[in-house]
C-alpha positions in Angstrom: 43.8 29.7 7.3 45.2 27.1 9.7 43.7 23.6 10.1 42.2 24.5 13.5 40.3 27.5 12.1 39.2 25.5 9.1 37.8 22.7 11.4 35.7 25.2 13.2 33.4 25.2 10.2 32.2 21.7 11.2 29.9 23.0 14.0 28.0 25.6 11.9 27.7 22.9 9.2 26.2 20.5 11.7 23.8 23.1 12.9 22.8 24.0 9.3 22.2 20.4 8.2 20.4 19.2 11.4 18.3 20.1 14.4 21.3 19.9 16.6 21.8 23.2 18.5 25.4 24.4 18.1 25.2 27.7 19.8 26.2 29.8 16.8 24.5 33.3 17.0 26.4 35.3 14.4 25.5 35.1 10.7 27.5 32.7 8.5 29.6 34.2 5.8 29.7 33.0 2.1 33.2 31.8 2.7 32.1 29.6 5.7 29.3 28.1 3.5 31.9 27.3 0.9 33.8 25.2 3.4 30.7 23.2 4.3 31.1 20.5 1.6 34.3 19.3 3.3 32.2 18.5 6.4 29.1 16.9 4.9 30.4 13.3 5.5 31.5 14.2 9.0 27.9 15.4 9.7 26.7 12.1 8.2 29.0 10.3 10.6 27.4 12.0 13.6 24.0 10.9 12.3 25.2 7.4 11.6 26.7 6.9 15.0 23.3 8.0 16.6 21.5 5.6 14.3 23.8 2.7 15.2 23.2 3.3 18.9 19.5 3.6 18.3 19.5 0.3 16.5 21.4 -1.5 19.3 18.9 -0.2 21.8 15.8 -1.0 19.8 16.7 -4.3 18.0 16.5 -6.5 21.1 12.9 -5.4 21.7 11.4 -4.8 18.3 11.0 -6.7 15.0 13.7 -5.8 12.5 11.3 -3.8 10.3 10.0 -1.8 13.3 13.5 -1.0 14.4 14.4 0.0 10.9 11.4 2.4 10.8 12.6 4.0 14.0 16.2 4.4 12.6 15.0 5.9 9.3 12.5 8.2 11.1 15.4 9.5 13.2 17.4 10.2 10.1 14.5 12.2 8.6 13.8 14.1 11.8 17.4 14.9 12.6 18.0 16.7 9.3 14.5 18.3 9.4 13.3 16.5 6.2 15.7 18.9 4.5 16.8 16.5 1.8 13.5 14.8 1.3 12.1 18.2 0.4 14.8 18.6 -2.2 14.1 15.1 -3.6 10.4 15.8 -3.9 11.0 19.2 -5.6 13.5 17.6 -8.0 11.1 14.8 -8.8 8.2 17.2 -9.5 10.4 19.3 -11.7 12.3 16.7 -13.7 9.2 14.6 -14.4 7.1 17.6 -15.5 8.4 17.5 -19.1 8.4 21.3 -19.1 11.0 23.8 -20.2 14.1 24.3 -18.1 12.8 27.7 -16.8 9.5 26.1 -15.8 11.3 23.3 -14.0 13.3 25.8 -12.0 10.0 27.5 -11.0 8.5 24.2 -10.0 11.4 23.6 -7.6 10.8 26.9 -6.0 7.1 26.1 -5.4 6.5 25.0 -1.8 3.6 22.8 -2.8 4.3 19.1 -3.5 3.0 17.4 -6.7 2.3 13.8 -7.3 5.8 12.9 -8.3 7.2 14.6 -5.2 4.9 12.7 -2.9 5.7 9.4 -4.6 9.4 10.1 -4.4 9.2 10.7 -0.6 7.1 7.6 0.0 9.2 5.3 -2.1 12.5 6.7 -0.7 11.4 6.0 2.9 9.9 2.6 2.1 13.0 1.4 0.3 15.3 2.7 3.0 13.3 0.9 5.7 13.4 -2.4 3.8 17.2 -2.2 3.2 17.9 -1.2 6.9 15.7 -4.1 8.0 17.9 -6.5 5.9 21.3 -5.0 6.3 21.4 -3.8 10.0 20.8 -7.2 11.6 23.9 -8.6 9.8 26.0 -5.5 9.9 24.7 -2.9 12.3 28.0 -1.0 12.0 27.1 -0.1 8.4 24.5 2.4 9.8 27.5 4.5 10.9 28.8 4.7 7.4 25.6 4.9 5.5 24.8 8.7 6.0 28.5 9.3 5.3 28.3 7.7 1.8 25.2 9.7 1.0 26.8 13.0 1.9 30.1 12.6 0.2 28.2 12.5 -3.1 26.7 15.9 -2.2 30.2 17.2 -1.6 31.1 16.1 -5.1 28.1 17.8 -6.6 28.6 21.0 -4.6 32.3 21.3 -5.7 31.9 20.1 -9.3 28.5 21.6 -10.1 27.5 25.1 -11.3 24.8 26.9 -9.4 21.8 27.9 -11.5 19.3 29.2 -9.0 18.3 32.8 -9.3 18.4 33.5 -5.6 21.5 34.7 -3.8 21.9 32.7 -0.6 22.9 29.5 1.1 22.9 27.0 -1.8 24.7 29.4 -4.1 27.3 30.2 -1.4 28.0 26.6 -0.8 28.5 25.8 -4.5 30.2 28.9 -5.7 32.7 29.2 -2.8 33.7 25.6 -2.5 36.9 24.2 -4.0 38.6 20.9 -4.7 40.1 21.2 -1.3 36.7 20.6 0.2 36.1 17.5 -2.0 39.5 16.1 -1.1 38.8 16.2 2.7 35.3 14.9 2.2 36.5 11.9 0.2 39.5 11.3 2.5 37.2 11.2 5.6 34.7 8.9 3.8 37.3 6.4 2.7 39.1 6.4 6.0 35.9 5.6 7.9 34.9 3.0 5.4 38.2 1.2 5.9 36.9 -0.1 9.2 34.1 -1.9 7.4 36.4 -3.9 5.1 36.2 -4.0 1.3 32.4 -4.0 1.0 32.3 -0.7 2.8 35.2 0.8 0.8 33.5 -0.3 -2.5 30.3 1.3 -1.3 32.2 4.5 -0.5 33.8 4.5 -3.9 30.4 3.9 -5.5 29.0 6.9 -3.6 31.8 9.2 -4.8 31.2 7.9 -8.4 27.5 8.5 -7.9 28.3 12.1 -7.0 30.1 12.6 -10.3 27.3 10.8 -12.2 24.6 13.0 -10.7 26.6 16.1 -11.4 26.4 15.1 -15.0 22.7 14.2 -14.8 21.8 17.6 -13.2 23.9 19.4 -15.8 22.2 17.6 -18.6 18.7 18.1 -17.1 19.0 21.7 -15.9 22.5 22.9 -16.8 23.6 22.9 -13.2 22.6 22.4 -9.6 20.4 24.1 -7.0 19.9 23.6 -3.2 17.1 21.1 -4.0 19.3 19.0 -6.2 22.0 18.9 -3.4 19.3 17.4 -1.2 18.1 15.0 -3.9 21.7 13.9 -4.4 22.0 12.8 -0.7 18.7 10.9 -0.8 19.5 9.1 -4.1 23.0 8.2 -3.1 21.9 6.8 0.3 19.7 4.5 -1.7 22.4 3.6 -4.2 25.1 3.0 -1.5 23.0 0.8 0.8 21.8 -1.2 -2.2 25.4 -1.8 -3.4 26.7 -2.4 0.1 24.0 -5.1 0.5 25.3 -6.8 -2.6 29.0 -6.4 -1.6 28.6 -7.8 1.9 26.3 -10.6 0.7 29.0 -11.6 -1.8 31.7 -11.4 1.0 29.7 -13.5 3.3 29.1 -16.0 0.5 32.8 -16.2 -0.2 33.6 -16.6 3.5 31.0 -19.3 3.9 
């Protein structure tokens, strides 16, 4: 497959991970789903660019926290709450202290438990606070932030073993991906982060490391990954990366001053 044909998988990946209409009418093949992890960070870049523009439009007229709420709400809406649902299901399952088989059943349950609701609320609150602090000083970081979260998902998809019982989207992405997808995802992430200087590059490297760490966590907890855990990976890594970026850029500003 030549590079042009390979890059065509970006558009169905964007349509799958967002509410953006891409005009695709034919069913996706397992092979196409296997190429998606290469484009997770690129999809994140599209989200981040929109968030950056939204912040620039809102910040002059709204308090920082209100503008941050608007930006975080956009991120939730544009990906249909897809990843928050995975985070909630993972929290309900992993904090249930039940057997592995029961945890997998909990993740399939469409109802949300106490831990799932708490995970969603805390995730959004923490993101709003960090955006309110980081964006006024470095609004361009909003472009890279969703990229960092999604490169970790690329790591987990490529390095993980699928354990769900169903045959479908999550399984196809995990079982048909290869190190090639991870290479392109990491290369794109690091390239974009170069424009933010060493704090952004360190945040990108931390996000990639978080992907490997979460692969290990999911393996220890459930012996592999599911679609819900891919979503949970994105949400957790977005929290980790913006936290570390805040530390890195604060250090850089302190050194400069």
